[in-house]
Every structure is written in C-alpha cells, then in structure tokens.
C-alpha positions as protocol buffer text, in pm:
chain_id: "A"
residue {
  index: 1
  type: MET
  ca { x: -3530 y: 2280 z: -100 }
}
residue {
  index: 2
  type: GLY
  ca { x: -3441 y: 2635 z: -75 }
}
residue {
  index: 3
  type: ASP
  ca { x: -3145 y: 2861 z: -107 }
}
residue {
  index: 4
  type: GLY
  ca { x: -2822 y: 2744 z: 47 }
}
residue {
  index: 5
  type: TYR
  ca { x: -3013 y: 2395 z: 157 }
}
residue {
  index: 6
  type: ARG
  ca { x: -2685 y: 2127 z: 146 }
}
residue {
  index: 7
  type: VAL
  ca { x: -2689 y: 1743 z: 195 }
}
residue {
  index: 8
  type: GLU
  ca { x: -2408 y: 1598 z: 349 }
}
residue {
  index: 9
  type: ALA
  ca { x: -2369 y: 1204 z: 305 }
}
residue {
  index: 10
  type: ARG
  ca { x: -2098 y: 961 z: 355 }
}
residue {
  index: 11
  type: ILE
  ca { x: -2091 y: 675 z: 114 }
}
residue {
  index: 12
  type: SER
  ca { x: -1922 y: 286 z: 241 }
}
residue {
  index: 13
  type: VAL
  ca { x: -1835 y: 75 z: -38 }
}
residue {
  index: 14
  type: TRP
  ca { x: -1617 y: -157 z: 186 }
}
residue {
  index: 15
  type: GLU
  ca { x: -1558 y: -215 z: 548 }
}
residue {
  index: 16
  type: GLY
  ca { x: -1349 y: -448 z: 688 }
}
residue {
  index: 17
  type: GLU
  ca { x: -1195 y: -527 z: 1067 }
}
residue {
  index: 18
  type: ASN
  ca { x: -781 y: -548 z: 1161 }
}
residue {
  index: 19
  type: VAL
  ca { x: -690 y: -478 z: 814 }
}
residue {
  index: 20
  type: LEU
  ca { x: -318 y: -489 z: 679 }
}
residue {
  index: 21
  type: LYS
  ca { x: -283 y: -204 z: 440 }
}
residue {
  index: 22
  type: VAL
  ca { x: -14 y: -30 z: 253 }
}
residue {
  index: 23
  type: PRO
  ca { x: -19 y: 309 z: 13 }
}
residue {
  index: 24
  type: ALA
  ca { x: -93 y: 246 z: -271 }
}
residue {
  index: 25
  type: SER
  ca { x: 186 y: 410 z: -450 }
}
residue {
  index: 26
  type: ALA
  ca { x: 429 y: 90 z: -229 }
}
residue {
  index: 27
  type: VAL
  ca { x: 250 y: -166 z: -472 }
}
residue {
  index: 28
  type: PHE
  ca { x: 412 y: -250 z: -816 }
}
residue {
  index: 29
  type: ARG
  ca { x: 344 y: -583 z: -1076 }
}
residue {
  index: 30
  type: SER
  ca { x: 641 y: -805 z: -1071 }
}
residue {
  index: 31
  type: GLU
  ca { x: 582 y: -1057 z: -1345 }
}
residue {
  index: 32
  type: GLU
  ca { x: 260 y: -1196 z: -1273 }
}
residue {
  index: 33
  type: ALA
  ca { x: 221 y: -1123 z: -900 }
}
residue {
  index: 34
  type: TRP
  ca { x: 229 y: -773 z: -704 }
}
residue {
  index: 35
  type: ALA
  ca { x: 463 y: -657 z: -502 }
}
residue {
  index: 36
  type: THR
  ca { x: 614 y: -421 z: -311 }
}
residue {
  index: 37
  type: PHE
  ca { x: 947 y: -303 z: -116 }
}
residue {
  index: 38
  type: VAL
  ca { x: 1034 y: -414 z: 235 }
}
residue {
  index: 39
  type: VAL
  ca { x: 1328 y: -243 z: 444 }
}
residue {
  index: 40
  type: GLU
  ca { x: 1515 y: -475 z: 617 }
}
residue {
  index: 41
  type: GLU
  ca { x: 1835 y: -381 z: 791 }
}
residue {
  index: 42
  type: GLY
  ca { x: 1855 y: -94 z: 548 }
}
residue {
  index: 43
  type: THR
  ca { x: 1820 y: -309 z: 239 }
}
residue {
  index: 44
  type: ALA
  ca { x: 1568 y: -318 z: -1 }
}
residue {
  index: 45
  type: ILE
  ca { x: 1381 y: -645 z: -39 }
}
residue {
  index: 46
  type: VAL
  ca { x: 1106 y: -748 z: -309 }
}
residue {
  index: 47
  type: ARG
  ca { x: 847 y: -915 z: -82 }
}
residue {
  index: 48
  type: THR
  ca { x: 539 y: -1080 z: -323 }
}
residue {
  index: 49
  type: VAL
  ca { x: 201 y: -998 z: -171 }
}
residue {
  index: 50
  type: GLU
  ca { x: -145 y: -1042 z: -222 }
}
residue {
  index: 51
  type: LEU
  ca { x: -342 y: -797 z: -236 }
}
residue {
  index: 52
  type: GLY
  ca { x: -738 y: -738 z: -156 }
}
residue {
  index: 53
  type: GLU
  ca { x: -952 y: -414 z: -151 }
}
residue {
  index: 54
  type: THR
  ca { x: -815 y: -44 z: -257 }
}
residue {
  index: 55
  type: ASN
  ca { x: -979 y: 280 z: -269 }
}
residue {
  index: 56
  type: GLY
  ca { x: -654 y: 459 z: -473 }
}
residue {
  index: 57
  type: LEU
  ca { x: -487 y: 523 z: -202 }
}
residue {
  index: 58
  type: GLU
  ca { x: -468 y: 261 z: 44 }
}
residue {
  index: 59
  type: THR
  ca { x: -441 y: -100 z: -64 }
}
residue {
  index: 60
  type: GLU
  ca { x: -556 y: -410 z: 190 }
}
residue {
  index: 61
  type: VAL
  ca { x: -247 y: -656 z: 206 }
}
residue {
  index: 62
  type: LEU
  ca { x: -404 y: -1024 z: 257 }
}
residue {
  index: 63
  type: SER
  ca { x: -58 y: -1184 z: 259 }
}
residue {
  index: 64
  type: GLY
  ca { x: 306 y: -1153 z: 213 }
}
residue {
  index: 65
  type: LEU
  ca { x: 349 y: -873 z: 498 }
}
residue {
  index: 66
  type: VAL
  ca { x: 333 y: -855 z: 843 }
}
residue {
  index: 67
  type: GLU
  ca { x: 206 y: -564 z: 1100 }
}
residue {
  index: 68
  type: GLY
  ca { x: 501 y: -326 z: 1153 }
}
residue {
  index: 69
  type: ASP
  ca { x: 655 y: -407 z: 794 }
}
residue {
  index: 70
  type: SER
  ca { x: 826 y: -132 z: 693 }
}
residue {
  index: 71
  type: VAL
  ca { x: 770 y: -81 z: 308 }
}
residue {
  index: 72
  type: ILE
  ca { x: 935 y: 217 z: 43 }
}
residue {
  index: 73
  type: ALA
  ca { x: 600 y: 449 z: -103 }
}
residue {
  index: 74
  type: TYR
  ca { x: 696 y: 557 z: -449 }
}
residue {
  index: 75
  type: PRO
  ca { x: 983 y: 386 z: -527 }
}
residue {
  index: 76
  type: SER
  ca { x: 1186 y: 523 z: -772 }
}
residue {
  index: 77
  type: ASP
  ca { x: 1380 y: 333 z: -1075 }
}
residue {
  index: 78
  type: SER
  ca { x: 1702 y: 337 z: -877 }
}
residue {
  index: 79
  type: VAL
  ca { x: 1547 y: 92 z: -591 }
}
residue {
  index: 80
  type: ARG
  ca { x: 1618 y: -239 z: -696 }
}
residue {
  index: 81
  type: ASP
  ca { x: 1617 y: -594 z: -491 }
}
residue {
  index: 82
  type: GLY
  ca { x: 1912 y: -579 z: -250 }
}
residue {
  index: 83
  type: VAL
  ca { x: 2002 y: -193 z: -273 }
}
residue {
  index: 84
  type: SER
  ca { x: 2077 y: -16 z: 13 }
}
residue {
  index: 85
  type: VAL
  ca { x: 1834 y: 217 z: 152 }
}
residue {
  index: 86
  type: LYS
  ca { x: 1763 y: 492 z: 450 }
}
residue {
  index: 87
  type: ALA
  ca { x: 1422 y: 670 z: 561 }
}
residue {
  index: 88
  type: ARG
  ca { x: 1425 y: 1036 z: 508 }
}
C-alpha cells in the first residue's frame, strides 16, 4: 500500500424485500407501544404500529400502516390526536 491508496466498502447489515418504511422521526412511544401520526382528511390520527428494523433514519413498519398512508415527520408538541393539520 502506498500513498493515496484507499478502499471503498459497502457493508450491509440487514436487507429485505417489499419493506414498508417511514422516517424514524415519525415514530414515537405511546404508553407501551410505538405509534405515529397519520393524516386522514386533514386530521392527525394516532396510529399504533409494530416496528421492525431501523437504521436511525428509516424504520421498517411491520403492521399498522399501509403503503400510501401519510405520516407526520417531526411532529411538534402541538400535534395531538384529532388536531387539524395541513401539509407544508
């Protein structure tokens, strides 16, 4: 190995097919379970979810959501179940 030598590597710790995932910032603890806010007709609804793998940025959702559901990433303290919300 000489000056300027480098190695590029890609390490895969977990891999899956047909994985439903959400931003890790969209999930939070609600009592003893994980949950997320889903937007339904302009209203934030708390939805309990079962989570799988995560890399800190994205989290696998095993149940509780379906493809196409809109979730709120980084919900503020003002977001509560039943509150009216608008996409930015």
